[in-house]
N, CA, C and O atoms as a Tinker XYZ file with bonds, in Angstrom:
   528  protein
     1  N      7.508000  -11.583000   17.680000    73     2
     2  CA     7.072000  -11.904000   16.292000    64     1     3
     3  C      6.690000  -10.634000   15.590000    63     2     4     5
     4  O      7.155000  -10.436000   14.468000    81     3
     5  N      5.879000   -9.744000   16.147000    73     3     6
     6  CA     5.512000   -8.500000   15.577000    64     5     7
     7  C      6.680000   -7.594000   15.267000    63     6     8     9
     8  O      6.780000   -7.028000   14.179000    81     7
     9  N      7.538000   -7.470000   16.217000    73     7    10
    10  CA     8.726000   -6.661000   16.017000    64     9    11
    11  C      9.663000   -7.299000   14.925000    63    10    12    13
    12  O     10.381000   -6.577000   14.233000    81    11
    13  N      9.642000   -8.555000   14.797000    73    11    14
    14  CA    10.481000   -9.229000   13.782000    64    13    15
    15  C      9.887000   -8.822000   12.384000    63    14    16    17
    16  O     10.617000   -8.585000   11.421000    81    15
    17  N      8.531000   -8.756000   12.336000    73    15    18
    18  CA     7.892000   -8.286000   10.989000    64    17    19
    19  C      8.343000   -6.912000   10.639000    63    18    20    21
    20  O      8.722000   -6.645000    9.499000    81    19
    21  N      8.308000   -5.994000   11.646000    73    19    22
    22  CA     8.644000   -4.640000   11.436000    64    21    23
    23  C     10.087000   -4.486000   10.999000    63    22    24    25
    24  O     10.377000   -3.722000   10.079000    81    23
    25  N     10.992000   -5.199000   11.644000    73    23    26
    26  CA    12.377000   -5.168000   11.346000    64    25    27
    27  C     12.617000   -5.803000   10.027000    63    26    28    29
    28  O     13.520000   -5.334000    9.335000    81    27
    29  N     11.881000   -6.873000    9.560000    73    27    30
    30  CA    11.956000   -7.394000    8.302000    64    29    31
    31  C     11.556000   -6.467000    7.249000    63    30    32    33
    32  O     12.125000   -6.514000    6.158000    81    31
    33  N     10.567000   -5.578000    7.496000    73    31    34
    34  CA    10.098000   -4.575000    6.570000    64    33    35
    35  C     11.204000   -3.485000    6.293000    63    34    36    37
    36  O     11.414000   -2.997000    5.183000    81    35
    37  N     11.833000   -3.191000    7.366000    73    35    38
    38  CA    13.001000   -2.201000    7.364000    64    37    39
    39  C     14.144000   -2.715000    6.500000    63    38    40    41
    40  O     14.733000   -2.005000    5.685000    81    39
    41  N     14.430000   -4.055000    6.742000    73    39    42
    42  CA    15.582000   -4.670000    5.981000    64    41    43
    43  C     15.167000   -4.785000    4.415000    63    42    44    45
    44  O     15.996000   -4.638000    3.516000    81    43
    45  N     13.901000   -5.040000    4.202000    73    43    46
    46  CA    13.375000   -5.112000    2.802000    64    45    47
    47  C     13.675000   -3.737000    2.145000    63    46    48    49
    48  O     14.322000   -3.680000    1.099000    81    47
    49  N     13.217000   -2.672000    2.746000    73    47    50
    50  CA    13.504000   -1.355000    2.180000    64    49    51
    51  C     15.077000   -1.124000    1.935000    63    50    52    53
    52  O     15.477000   -0.650000    0.872000    81    51
    53  N     15.806000   -1.426000    2.809000    73    51    54
    54  CA    17.233000   -1.239000    2.763000    64    53    55
    55  C     17.840000   -2.064000    1.589000    63    54    56    57
    56  O     18.759000   -1.601000    0.914000    81    55
    57  N     17.315000   -3.275000    1.365000    73    55    58
    58  CA    17.944000   -4.249000    0.554000    64    57    59
    59  C     17.219000   -4.231000   -0.849000    63    58    60    61
    60  O     17.540000   -5.111000   -1.648000    81    59
    61  N     16.325000   -3.356000   -1.191000    73    59    62
    62  CA    15.582000   -3.221000   -2.367000    64    61    63
    63  C     16.534000   -3.171000   -3.627000    63    62    64    65
    64  O     17.541000   -2.463000   -3.631000    81    63
    65  N     16.168000   -3.949000   -4.676000    73    63    66
    66  CA    16.924000   -3.986000   -5.942000    64    65    67
    67  C     16.739000   -2.731000   -6.637000    63    66    68    69
    68  O     15.619000   -2.354000   -6.980000    81    67
    69  N     17.870000   -2.018000   -6.875000    73    67    70
    70  CA    17.856000   -0.723000   -7.511000    64    69    71
    71  C     18.485000   -0.765000   -8.883000    63    70    72    73
    72  O     18.755000    0.273000   -9.488000    81    71
    73  N     18.729000   -2.029000   -9.395000    73    71    74
    74  CA    19.436000   -2.153000  -10.556000    64    73    75
    75  C     18.814000   -1.614000  -11.920000    63    74    76    77
    76  O     19.460000   -1.480000  -12.959000    81    75
    77  N     17.477000   -1.328000  -11.762000    73    75    78
    78  CA    16.799000   -0.757000  -12.910000    64    77    79
    79  C     16.821000    0.753000  -12.932000    63    78    80    81
    80  O     16.360000    1.381000  -13.886000    81    79
    81  N     17.373000    1.345000  -11.847000    73    79    82
    82  CA    17.421000    2.800000  -11.752000    64    81    83
    83  C     18.585000    3.347000  -12.638000    63    82    84    85
    84  O     19.542000    2.632000  -12.935000    81    83
    85  N     18.464000    4.649000  -13.049000    73    83    86
    86  CA    19.532000    5.200000  -13.767000    64    85    87
    87  C     20.836000    5.511000  -12.746000    63    86    88    89
    88  O     20.779000    5.291000  -11.536000    81    87
    89  N     21.850000    5.980000  -13.329000    73    87    90
    90  CA    23.094000    6.111000  -12.554000    64    89    91
    91  C     22.834000    7.050000  -11.407000    63    90    92    93
    92  O     23.219000    6.763000  -10.274000    81    91
    93  N     22.123000    8.282000  -11.701000    73    91    94
    94  CA    21.979000    9.225000  -10.559000    64    93    95
    95  C     21.131000    8.581000   -9.380000    63    94    96    97
    96  O     21.453000    8.732000   -8.201000    81    95
    97  N     20.101000    7.904000   -9.760000    73    95    98
    98  CA    19.195000    7.312000   -8.838000    64    97    99
    99  C     19.880000    6.225000   -7.988000    63    98   100   101
   100  O     19.663000    6.104000   -6.782000    81    99
   101  N     20.737000    5.428000   -8.703000    73    99   102
   102  CA    21.411000    4.324000   -8.088000    64   101   103
   103  C     22.440000    4.731000   -7.021000    63   102   104   105
   104  O     22.794000    3.985000   -6.108000    81   103
   105  N     22.891000    5.993000   -7.220000    73   103   106
   106  CA    23.881000    6.417000   -6.284000    64   105   107
   107  C     23.398000    7.563000   -5.360000    63   106   108   109
   108  O     24.155000    8.385000   -4.843000    81   107
   109  N     22.050000    7.524000   -5.210000    73   107   110
   110  CA    21.457000    8.381000   -4.258000    64   109   111
   111  C     21.884000    8.021000   -2.824000    63   110   112   113
   112  O     22.054000    6.850000   -2.486000    81   111
   113  N     22.058000    9.096000   -1.967000    73   111   114
   114  CA    22.402000    8.728000   -0.487000    64   113   115
   115  C     21.209000    9.012000    0.366000    63   114   116   117
   116  O     20.384000    9.872000    0.059000    81   115
   117  N     21.134000    8.315000    1.386000    73   115   118
   118  CA    20.183000    8.595000    2.462000    64   117   119
   119  C     20.610000    9.820000    3.177000    63   118   120   121
   120  O     21.741000    9.857000    3.661000    81   119
   121  N     19.788000   10.842000    3.286000    73   119   122
   122  CA    20.188000   12.084000    3.903000    64   121   123
   123  C     19.449000   12.198000    5.261000    63   122   124   125
   124  O     19.857000   12.959000    6.139000    81   123
   125  N     18.330000   11.405000    5.410000    73   123   126
   126  CA    17.706000   11.469000    6.742000    64   125   127
   127  C     17.067000   10.004000    6.861000    63   126   128   129
   128  O     16.518000    9.462000    5.901000    81   127
   129  N     17.181000    9.448000    8.048000    73   127   130
   130  CA    16.554000    8.197000    8.336000    64   129   131
   131  C     16.208000    7.993000    9.826000    63   130   132   133
   132  O     17.127000    8.111000   10.637000    81   131
   133  N     15.171000    7.747000   10.186000    73   131   134
   134  CA    14.763000    7.536000   11.640000    64   133   135
   135  C     13.928000    6.207000   11.664000    63   134   136   137
   136  O     13.230000    5.880000   10.703000    81   135
   137  N     14.027000    5.487000   12.763000    73   135   138
   138  CA    13.199000    4.295000   13.039000    64   137   139
   139  C     13.101000    4.003000   14.524000    63   138   140   141
   140  O     14.068000    4.009000   15.285000    81   139
   141  N     11.893000    3.757000   14.856000    73   139   142
   142  CA    11.579000    3.429000   16.319000    64   141   143
   143  C     10.658000    2.093000   16.120000    63   142   144   145
   144  O      9.634000    2.065000   15.437000    81   143
   145  N     11.190000    1.033000   16.816000    73   143   146
   146  CA    10.540000   -0.266000   16.763000    64   145   147
   147  C     10.314000   -0.817000   18.162000    63   146   148   149
   148  O     11.273000   -1.060000   18.895000    81   147
   149  N      9.079000   -1.012000   18.533000    73   147   150
   150  CA     8.700000   -1.475000   19.775000    64   149   151
   151  C      7.941000   -2.791000   19.592000    63   150   152   153
   152  O      7.621000   -3.079000   18.439000    81   151
   153  N      7.618000   -3.614000   20.570000    73   151   154
   154  CA     6.864000   -4.795000   20.370000    64   153   155
   155  C      5.474000   -4.732000   19.722000    63   154   156   157
   156  O      5.038000   -5.616000   18.984000    81   155
   157  N      4.784000   -3.560000   20.075000    73   155   158
   158  CA     3.506000   -3.354000   19.669000    64   157   159
   159  C      3.258000   -2.290000   18.529000    63   158   160   161
   160  O      2.146000   -2.116000   18.028000    81   159
   161  N      4.264000   -1.672000   18.204000    73   159   162
   162  CA     4.234000   -0.590000   17.240000    64   161   163
   163  C      5.587000   -0.292000   16.602000    63   162   164   165
   164  O      6.611000   -0.735000   17.120000    81   163
   165  N      5.622000    0.447000   15.490000    73   163   166
   166  CA     6.841000    0.910000   14.882000    64   165   167
   167  C      6.633000    2.160000   14.042000    63   166   168   169
   168  O      5.507000    2.496000   13.675000    81   167
   169  N      7.722000    2.838000   13.744000    73   167   170
   170  CA     7.648000    3.894000   12.791000    64   169   171
   171  C      8.946000    4.102000   12.218000    63   170   172   173
   172  O      9.977000    3.845000   12.840000    81   171
   173  N      8.925000    4.621000   10.892000    73   171   174
   174  CA    10.216000    5.010000   10.236000    64   173   175
   175  C      9.976000    6.090000    9.290000    63   174   176   177
   176  O      8.830000    6.318000    8.902000    81   175
   177  N     10.993000    6.786000    8.881000    73   175   178
   178  CA    10.921000    7.661000    7.713000    64   177   179
   179  C     12.274000    7.841000    7.201000    63   178   180   181
   180  O     13.258000    7.605000    7.902000    81   179
   181  N     12.357000    8.286000    5.896000    73   179   182
   182  CA    13.611000    8.404000    5.245000    64   181   183
   183  C     13.475000    9.500000    4.225000    63   182   184   185
   184  O     12.355000    9.809000    3.818000    81   183
   185  N     14.636000   10.144000    3.762000    73   183   186
   186  CA    14.678000   10.998000    2.659000    64   185   187
   187  C     16.033000   10.709000    2.015000    63   186   188   189
   188  O     16.998000   10.406000    2.717000    81   187
   189  N     16.115000   10.800000    0.667000    73   187   190
   190  CA    17.371000   10.504000   -0.092000    64   189   191
   191  C     17.795000   11.794000   -0.795000    63   190   192   193
   192  O     17.005000   12.730000   -0.918000    81   191
   193  N     19.007000   11.837000   -1.239000    73   191   194
   194  CA    19.613000   12.993000   -1.895000    64   193   195
   195  C     18.940000   13.238000   -3.251000    63   194   196   197
   196  O     19.088000   14.334000   -3.792000    81   195
   197  N     18.218000   12.289000   -3.819000    73   195   198
   198  CA    17.502000   12.555000   -5.139000    64   197   199
   199  C     16.027000   12.822000   -4.954000    63   198   200   201
   200  O     15.276000   12.731000   -5.925000    81   199
   201  N     15.549000   13.164000   -3.694000    73   199   202
   202  CA    14.194000   13.649000   -3.438000    64   201   203
   203  C     13.210000   12.482000   -3.144000    63   202   204   205
   204  O     12.020000   12.744000   -2.966000    81   203
   205  N     13.629000   11.307000   -3.091000    73   203   206
   206  CA    12.729000   10.208000   -2.662000    64   205   207
   207  C     12.486000   10.351000   -1.190000    63   206   208   209
   208  O     13.434000   10.637000   -0.459000    81   207
   209  N     11.218000   10.163000   -0.678000    73   207   210
   210  CA    11.041000   10.208000    0.820000    64   209   211
   211  C      9.842000    9.281000    1.094000    63   210   212   213
   212  O      9.004000    9.012000    0.234000    81   211
   213  N      9.824000    8.865000    2.212000    73   211   214
   214  CA     8.758000    7.993000    2.699000    64   213   215
   215  C      8.655000    7.918000    4.255000    63   214   216   217
   216  O      9.624000    8.214000    4.955000    81   215
   217  N      7.553000    7.546000    4.743000    73   215   218
   218  CA     7.399000    7.394000    6.151000    64   217   219
   219  C      6.246000    6.333000    6.328000    63   218   220   221
   220  O      5.357000    6.195000    5.488000    81   219
   221  N      6.333000    5.586000    7.506000    73   219   222
   222  CA     5.331000    4.523000    7.809000    64   221   223
   223  C      5.279000    4.414000    9.214000    63   222   224   225
   224  O      6.280000    4.628000    9.898000    81   223
   225  N      4.074000    4.064000    9.747000    73   223   226
   226  CA     3.911000    3.676000   11.182000    64   225   227
   227  C      2.928000    2.518000   11.208000    63   226   228   229
   228  O      1.998000    2.444000   10.406000    81   227
   229  N      3.159000    1.624000   12.145000    73   227   230
   230  CA     2.191000    0.475000   12.342000    64   229   231
   231  C      1.918000    0.310000   13.749000    63   230   232   233
   232  O      2.715000    0.722000   14.592000    81   231
   233  N      0.844000   -0.267000   14.051000    73   231   234
   234  CA     0.407000   -0.586000   15.458000    64   233   235
   235  C     -0.392000   -1.766000   15.432000    63   234   236   237
   236  O     -1.110000   -2.025000   14.467000    81   235
   237  N     -0.295000   -2.612000   16.601000    73   235   238
   238  CA    -1.081000   -3.756000   16.684000    64   237   239
   239  C     -2.477000   -3.354000   17.254000    63   238   240   241
   240  O     -2.619000   -2.741000   18.312000    81   239
   241  N     -3.449000   -3.746000   16.478000    73   239   242
   242  CA    -4.846000   -3.471000   17.112000    64   241   243
   243  C     -5.376000   -4.645000   17.773000    63   242   244   245
   244  O     -5.046000   -5.748000   17.340000    81   243
   245  N     -6.176000   -4.549000   18.794000    73   243   246
   246  CA    -6.752000   -5.618000   19.463000    64   245   247
   247  C     -5.672000   -6.740000   19.940000    63   246   248   249
   248  O     -5.843000   -7.942000   19.738000    81   247
   249  N     -4.563000   -6.201000   20.584000    73   247   250
   250  CA    -3.552000   -7.199000   20.933000    64   249   251
   251  C     -4.046000   -8.257000   21.910000    63   250   252   253
   252  O     -4.754000   -8.006000   22.885000    81   251
   253  N     -3.599000   -9.487000   21.551000    73   251   254
   254  CA    -3.907000  -10.624000   22.362000    64   253   255
   255  C     -5.227000  -11.266000   22.147000    63   254   256   257
   256  O     -5.532000  -12.287000   22.764000    81   255
   257  N     -6.070000  -10.663000   21.239000    73   255   258
   258  CA    -7.416000  -11.241000   20.948000    64   257   259
   259  C     -7.454000  -11.880000   19.635000    63   258   260   261
   260  O     -6.501000  -11.747000   18.868000    81   259
   261  N     -8.555000  -12.609000   19.301000    73   259   262
   262  CA    -8.815000  -13.260000   18.032000    64   261   263
   263  C     -8.741000  -12.269000   16.856000    63   262   264   265
   264  O     -8.404000  -12.627000   15.728000    81   263
   265  N     -9.069000  -11.027000   17.171000    73   263   266
   266  CA    -9.183000   -9.972000   16.195000    64   265   267
   267  C     -7.742000   -9.197000   16.078000    63   266   268   269
   268  O     -7.684000   -8.117000   15.490000    81   267
   269  N     -6.690000   -9.742000   16.612000    73   267   270
   270  CA    -5.389000   -8.995000   16.569000    64   269   271
   271  C     -5.078000   -8.666000   15.093000    63   270   272   273
   272  O     -5.207000   -9.542000   14.238000    81   271
   273  N     -4.713000   -7.543000   14.812000    73   271   274
   274  CA    -4.257000   -7.203000   13.447000    64   273   275
   275  C     -3.297000   -6.043000   13.454000    63   274   276   277
   276  O     -3.350000   -5.179000   14.330000    81   275
   277  N     -2.412000   -6.027000   12.464000    73   275   278
   278  CA    -1.447000   -4.912000   12.298000    64   277   279
   279  C     -2.108000   -3.830000   11.438000    63   278   280   281
   280  O     -2.596000   -4.166000   10.359000    81   279
   281  N     -2.155000   -2.589000   11.830000    73   279   282
   282  CA    -2.656000   -1.504000   11.028000    64   281   283
   283  C     -1.404000   -0.491000   10.648000    63   282   284   285
   284  O     -0.727000    0.075000   11.506000    81   283
   285  N     -1.226000   -0.366000    9.350000    73   283   286
   286  CA    -0.129000    0.490000    8.905000    64   285   287
   287  C     -0.675000    1.660000    8.032000    63   286   288   289
   288  O     -1.566000    1.536000    7.191000    81   287
   289  N     -0.033000    2.793000    8.339000    73   287   290
   290  CA    -0.258000    4.007000    7.540000    64   289   291
   291  C      1.060000    4.585000    7.151000    63   290   292   293
   292  O      2.036000    4.631000    7.899000    81   291
   293  N      1.015000    5.028000    5.908000    73   291   294
   294  CA     2.326000    5.622000    5.447000    64   293   295
   295  C      2.181000    6.405000    4.093000    63   294   296   297
   296  O      1.094000    6.598000    3.548000    81   295
   297  N      3.270000    6.792000    3.657000    73   295   298
   298  CA     3.265000    7.624000    2.401000    64   297   299
   299  C      4.696000    7.538000    1.756000    63   298   300   301
   300  O      5.670000    7.265000    2.457000    81   299
   301  N      4.798000    7.758000    0.515000    73   299   302
   302  CA     6.111000    7.924000   -0.158000    64   301   303
   303  C      5.915000    8.818000   -1.291000    63   302   304   305
   304  O      4.788000    9.051000   -1.729000    81   303
   305  N      7.034000    9.356000   -1.809000    73   303   306
   306  CA     6.968000   10.221000   -3.012000    64   305   307
   307  C      8.284000   10.275000   -3.716000    63   306   308   309
   308  O      9.337000   10.055000   -3.119000    81   307
   309  N      8.226000   10.554000   -4.925000    73   307   310
   310  CA     9.423000   10.707000   -5.724000    64   309   311
   311  C      9.066000   11.551000   -7.018000    63   310   312   313
   312  O      7.899000   11.709000   -7.378000    81   311
   313  N     10.124000   12.067000   -7.673000    73   311   314
   314  CA     9.934000   12.815000   -8.941000    64   313   315
   315  C     10.189000   11.851000  -10.034000    63   314   316   317
   316  O     11.237000   11.205000  -10.049000    81   315
   317  N      9.273000   11.719000  -10.963000    73   315   318
   318  CA     9.343000   10.788000  -12.142000    64   317   319
   319  C     10.179000   11.457000  -13.140000    63   318   320   321
   320  O     10.463000   12.650000  -13.038000    81   319
   321  N     10.624000   10.630000  -14.216000    73   319   322
   322  CA    11.389000   11.017000  -15.358000    64   321   323
   323  C     10.720000   12.231000  -16.084000    63   322   324   325
   324  O     11.390000   13.026000  -16.744000    81   323
   325  N      9.358000   12.336000  -15.928000    73   323   326
   326  CA     8.568000   13.435000  -16.645000    64   325   327
   327  C      8.588000   14.698000  -15.733000    63   326   328   329
   328  O      7.888000   15.658000  -16.054000    81   327
   329  N      9.326000   14.741000  -14.659000    73   327   330
   330  CA     9.391000   15.879000  -13.830000    64   329   331
   331  C      8.158000   16.103000  -12.892000    63   330   332   333
   332  O      8.102000   17.099000  -12.170000    81   331
   333  N      7.188000   15.170000  -12.917000    73   331   334
   334  CA     6.019000   15.141000  -11.964000    64   333   335
   335  C      6.418000   14.500000  -10.712000    63   334   336   337
   336  O      7.157000   13.517000  -10.678000    81   335
   337  N      5.908000   15.083000   -9.662000    73   335   338
   338  CA     6.054000   14.461000   -8.332000    64   337   339
   339  C      4.917000   13.354000   -8.040000    63   338   340   341
   340  O      3.744000   13.727000   -8.013000    81   339
   341  N      5.206000   12.147000   -7.844000    73   339   342
   342  CA     4.323000   11.088000   -7.539000    64   341   343
   343  C      4.314000   10.845000   -6.102000    63   342   344   345
   344  O      5.351000   10.568000   -5.499000    81   343
   345  N      3.134000   10.943000   -5.511000    73   343   346
   346  CA     3.052000   10.725000   -4.043000    64   345   347
   347  C      1.892000    9.652000   -3.772000    63   346   348   349
   348  O      0.843000    9.699000   -4.414000    81   347
   349  N      2.114000    8.753000   -2.863000    73   347   350
   350  CA     1.161000    7.763000   -2.511000    64   349   351
   351  C      0.918000    7.745000   -0.952000    63   350   352   353
   352  O      1.854000    7.607000   -0.165000    81   351
   353  N     -0.261000    7.877000   -0.593000    73   351   354
   354  CA    -0.637000    7.670000    0.781000    64   353   355
   355  C     -1.358000    6.404000    0.866000    63   354   356   357
   356  O     -2.127000    6.061000   -0.033000    81   355
   357  N     -1.125000    5.623000    2.008000    73   355   358
   358  CA    -1.747000    4.309000    2.106000    64   357   359
   359  C     -2.060000    3.881000    3.468000    63   358   360   361
   360  O     -1.397000    4.294000    4.420000    81   359
   361  N     -3.066000    3.050000    3.610000    73   359   362
   362  CA    -3.442000    2.386000    4.794000    64   361   363
   363  C     -3.432000    0.890000    4.438000    63   362   364   365
   364  O     -3.879000    0.514000    3.355000    81   363
   365  N     -2.920000    0.023000    5.352000    73   363   366
   366  CA    -3.037000   -1.402000    5.160000    64   365   367
   367  C     -3.458000   -2.051000    6.453000    63   366   368   369
   368  O     -2.795000   -1.934000    7.483000    81   367
   369  N     -4.560000   -2.728000    6.375000    73   367   370
   370  CA    -5.141000   -3.307000    7.657000    64   369   371
   371  C     -6.013000   -4.650000    7.315000    63   370   372   373
   372  O     -5.809000   -5.286000    6.281000    81   371
   373  N     -6.825000   -4.955000    8.103000    73   371   374
   374  CA    -7.637000   -6.193000    7.898000    64   373   375
   375  C     -8.427000   -5.981000    6.639000    63   374   376   377
   376  O     -8.908000   -6.999000    6.141000    81   375
   377  N     -8.652000   -4.805000    6.022000    73   375   378
   378  CA    -9.325000   -4.625000    4.795000    64   377   379
   379  C     -8.371000   -4.624000    3.548000    63   378   380   381
   380  O     -8.780000   -4.386000    2.411000    81   379
   381  N     -7.169000   -4.888000    3.833000    73   379   382
   382  CA    -6.192000   -4.970000    2.667000    64   381   383
   383  C     -5.442000   -3.608000    2.465000    63   382   384   385
   384  O     -5.622000   -2.651000    3.218000    81   383
   385  N     -4.657000   -3.594000    1.480000    73   383   386
   386  CA    -3.826000   -2.470000    1.144000    64   385   387
   387  C     -4.654000   -1.430000    0.331000    63   386   388   389
   388  O     -5.273000   -1.784000   -0.672000    81   387
   389  N     -4.657000   -0.085000    0.793000    73   387   390
   390  CA    -5.578000    0.888000    0.327000    64   389   391
   391  C     -4.760000    2.131000   -0.034000    63   390   392   393
   392  O     -4.634000    3.063000    0.761000    81   391
   393  N     -4.203000    2.122000   -1.261000    73   391   394
   394  CA    -3.435000    3.310000   -1.681000    64   393   395
   395  C     -4.257000    4.472000   -2.215000    63   394   396   397
   396  O     -5.360000    4.282000   -2.728000    81   395
   397  N     -3.713000    5.669000   -2.092000    73   395   398
   398  CA    -4.424000    6.818000   -2.706000    64   397   399
   399  C     -3.306000    7.641000   -3.307000    63   398   400   401
   400  O     -2.291000    7.828000   -2.635000    81   399
   401  N     -3.416000    8.139000   -4.504000    73   399   402
   402  CA    -2.602000    9.086000   -5.131000    64   401   403
   403  C     -3.307000    9.631000   -6.346000    63   402   404   405
   404  O     -4.105000    8.942000   -6.980000    81   403
   405  N     -2.984000   10.968000   -6.690000    73   403   406
   406  CA    -3.614000   11.554000   -7.813000    64   405   407
   407  C     -3.381000   10.889000   -9.142000    63   406   408   409
   408  O     -4.166000   11.064000  -10.073000    81   407
   409  N     -2.264000   10.093000   -9.248000    73   407   410
   410  CA    -1.903000    9.419000  -10.404000    64   409   411
   411  C     -2.481000    7.998000  -10.495000    63   410   412   413
   412  O     -2.376000    7.372000  -11.549000    81   411
   413  N     -3.083000    7.475000   -9.427000    73   411   414
   414  CA    -3.633000    6.146000   -9.393000    64   413   415
   415  C     -5.068000    6.019000   -9.906000    63   414   416   417
   416  O     -5.868000    6.925000   -9.674000    81   415
   417  N     -5.412000    4.968000  -10.570000    73   415   418
   418  CA    -6.853000    4.925000  -11.040000    64   417   419
   419  C     -7.758000    4.786000   -9.747000    63   418   420   421
   420  O     -7.338000    4.322000   -8.686000    81   419
   421  N     -9.008000    5.227000   -9.952000    73   419   422
   422  CA    -9.937000    5.224000   -8.880000    64   421   423
   423  C    -11.082000    4.330000   -9.310000    63   422   424   425
   424  O    -11.535000    4.401000  -10.452000    81   423
   425  N    -11.566000    3.459000   -8.370000    73   423   426
   426  CA   -12.686000    2.673000   -8.666000    64   425   427
   427  C    -13.991000    3.572000   -8.719000    63   426   428   429
   428  O    -14.216000    4.473000   -7.911000    81   427
   429  N    -14.776000    3.239000   -9.709000    73   427   430
   430  CA   -16.014000    3.979000   -9.873000    64   429   431
   431  C    -17.108000    3.100000   -9.568000    63   430   432   433
   432  O    -17.015000    1.914000   -9.883000    81   431
   433  N    -18.195000    3.566000   -8.956000    73   431   434
   434  CA   -19.328000    2.742000   -8.663000    64   433   435
   435  C    -19.938000    2.144000   -9.933000    63   434   436   437
   436  O    -19.886000    2.774000  -10.989000    81   435
   437  N    -20.508000    0.952000   -9.850000    73   435   438
   438  CA   -21.088000    0.282000  -10.975000    64   437   439
   439  C    -22.386000    1.004000  -11.223000    63   438   440   441
   440  O    -23.153000    1.184000  -10.276000    81   439
   441  N    -22.697000    1.450000  -12.488000    73   439   442
   442  CA   -23.908000    2.131000  -12.842000    64   441   443
   443  C    -25.178000    1.285000  -12.441000    63   442   444   445
   444  O    -25.126000    0.057000  -12.515000    81   443
   445  N    -26.267000    1.904000  -12.036000    73   443   446
   446  CA   -27.472000    1.271000  -11.795000    64   445   447
   447  C    -27.975000    0.287000  -12.866000    63   446   448   449
   448  O    -28.381000   -0.838000  -12.575000    81   447
   449  N    -27.930000    0.762000  -14.102000    73   447   450
   450  CA   -28.453000    0.015000  -15.236000    64   449   451
   451  C    -27.563000   -1.296000  -15.488000    63   450   452   453
   452  O    -28.066000   -2.279000  -16.032000    81   451
   453  N    -26.310000   -1.279000  -15.102000    73   451   454
   454  CA   -25.481000   -2.536000  -15.141000    64   453   455
   455  C    -25.927000   -3.488000  -14.034000    63   454   456   457
   456  O    -26.176000   -4.673000  -14.255000    81   455
   457  N    -26.017000   -2.912000  -12.830000    73   455   458
   458  CA   -26.570000   -3.755000  -11.704000    64   457   459
   459  C    -27.901000   -4.405000  -12.007000    63   458   460   461
   460  O    -28.095000   -5.566000  -11.648000    81   459
   461  N    -28.801000   -3.736000  -12.632000    73   459   462
   462  CA   -30.107000   -4.266000  -12.962000    64   461   463
   463  C    -29.936000   -5.343000  -13.999000    63   462   464   465
   464  O    -30.630000   -6.358000  -13.933000    81   463
   465  N    -29.007000   -5.167000  -14.996000    73   463   466
   466  CA   -28.730000   -6.106000  -16.030000    64   465   467
   467  C    -28.136000   -7.369000  -15.383000    63   466   468   469
   468  O    -28.506000   -8.490000  -15.731000    81   467
   469  N    -27.265000   -7.175000  -14.491000    73   467   470
   470  CA   -26.733000   -8.421000  -13.892000    64   469   471
   471  C    -27.682000   -9.207000  -13.124000    63   470   472   473
   472  O    -27.665000  -10.437000  -13.167000    81   471
   473  N    -28.560000   -8.506000  -12.378000    73   471   474
   474  CA   -29.754000   -9.143000  -11.593000    64   473   475
   475  C    -30.659000   -9.856000  -12.590000    63   474   476   477
   476  O    -31.051000  -10.990000  -12.312000    81   475
   477  N    -31.019000   -9.269000  -13.737000    73   475   478
   478  CA   -31.933000   -9.891000  -14.729000    64   477   479
   479  C    -31.247000  -11.073000  -15.231000    63   478   480   481
   480  O    -31.872000  -12.133000  -15.249000    81   479
   481  N    -30.022000  -11.029000  -15.651000    73   479   482
   482  CA   -29.282000  -12.146000  -16.268000    64   481   483
   483  C    -29.217000  -13.297000  -15.253000    63   482   484   485
   484  O    -29.383000  -14.461000  -15.616000    81   483
   485  N    -28.998000  -12.991000  -14.100000    73   483   486
   486  CA   -28.800000  -14.056000  -13.029000    64   485   487
   487  C    -30.191000  -14.655000  -12.797000    63   486   488   489
   488  O    -30.267000  -15.876000  -12.660000    81   487
   489  N    -31.249000  -13.936000  -12.742000    73   487   490
   490  CA   -32.586000  -14.518000  -12.522000    64   489   491
   491  C    -33.056000  -15.404000  -13.797000    63   490   492   493
   492  O    -33.620000  -16.489000  -13.653000    81   491
   493  N    -32.793000  -14.887000  -14.931000    73   491   494
   494  CA   -33.166000  -15.605000  -16.131000    64   493   495
   495  C    -32.263000  -16.785000  -16.486000    63   494   496   497
   496  O    -32.678000  -17.721000  -17.170000    81   495
   497  N    -31.037000  -16.720000  -16.015000    73   495   498
   498  CA   -30.112000  -17.892000  -16.381000    64   497   499
   499  C    -30.702000  -19.059000  -15.506000    63   498   500   501
   500  O    -30.697000  -20.167000  -16.042000    81   499
   501  N    -31.170000  -18.967000  -14.328000    73   499   502
   502  CA   -31.636000  -20.000000  -13.542000    64   501   503
   503  C    -32.942000  -20.590000  -14.320000    63   502   504   505
   504  O    -33.112000  -21.806000  -14.409000    81   503
   505  N    -33.799000  -19.699000  -14.843000    73   503   506
   506  CA   -34.951000  -20.173000  -15.481000    64   505   507
   507  C    -34.599000  -20.908000  -16.780000    63   506   508   509
   508  O    -35.254000  -21.883000  -17.151000    81   507
   509  N    -33.514000  -20.406000  -17.491000    73   507   510
   510  CA   -33.086000  -21.180000  -18.678000    64   509   511
   511  C    -32.500000  -22.508000  -18.425000    63   510   512   513
   512  O    -32.600000  -23.383000  -19.285000    81   511
   513  N    -31.937000  -22.708000  -17.386000    73   511   514
   514  CA   -31.357000  -23.946000  -16.971000    64   513   515
   515  C    -32.399000  -24.899000  -16.700000    63   514   516   517
   516  O    -32.319000  -26.046000  -17.141000    81   515
   517  N    -33.438000  -24.481000  -15.957000    73   515   518
   518  CA   -34.590000  -25.470000  -15.593000    64   517   519
   519  C    -35.377000  -25.817000  -16.800000    63   518   520   521
   520  O    -36.011000  -26.872000  -16.786000    81   519
   521  N    -35.413000  -24.995000  -17.916000    73   519   522
   522  CA   -36.158000  -25.288000  -19.152000    64   521   523
   523  C    -35.497000  -26.426000  -19.951000    63   522   524   525
   524  O    -36.211000  -27.185000  -20.607000    81   523
   525  N    -34.212000  -26.568000  -19.922000    73   523   526
   526  CA   -33.446000  -27.488000  -20.699000    64   525   527
   527  C    -33.503000  -28.866000  -20.057000    63   526   528
   528  O    -32.905000  -29.811000  -20.571000    81   527
């Protein structure tokens, strides 16, 4: 089953819809591609003639247990129409998909005064409900 998921991921990459790409991108050729798929892990990488590249590896954590999970790490990059190189590194595991890239927005911690306001409103909303 796990190797089927890995193979399915590779098929999805190969069959991706590229109809929205311009002529040069649509006719890019794969210049390097490697894949190793095993029952409990996989890895692949690729590079195209137009500078797109990516790599990913996945492994089964805690095999055979209730906590069995697939952990994936990877990255990809391409040059945008503005000439900037966009790169994303990611991890995907039981905590979800966690991408990182200089062009991606970053979650900021909630300021303390907002947290106090939320707590105040929650406490007083209960009091207001009981008064009515």
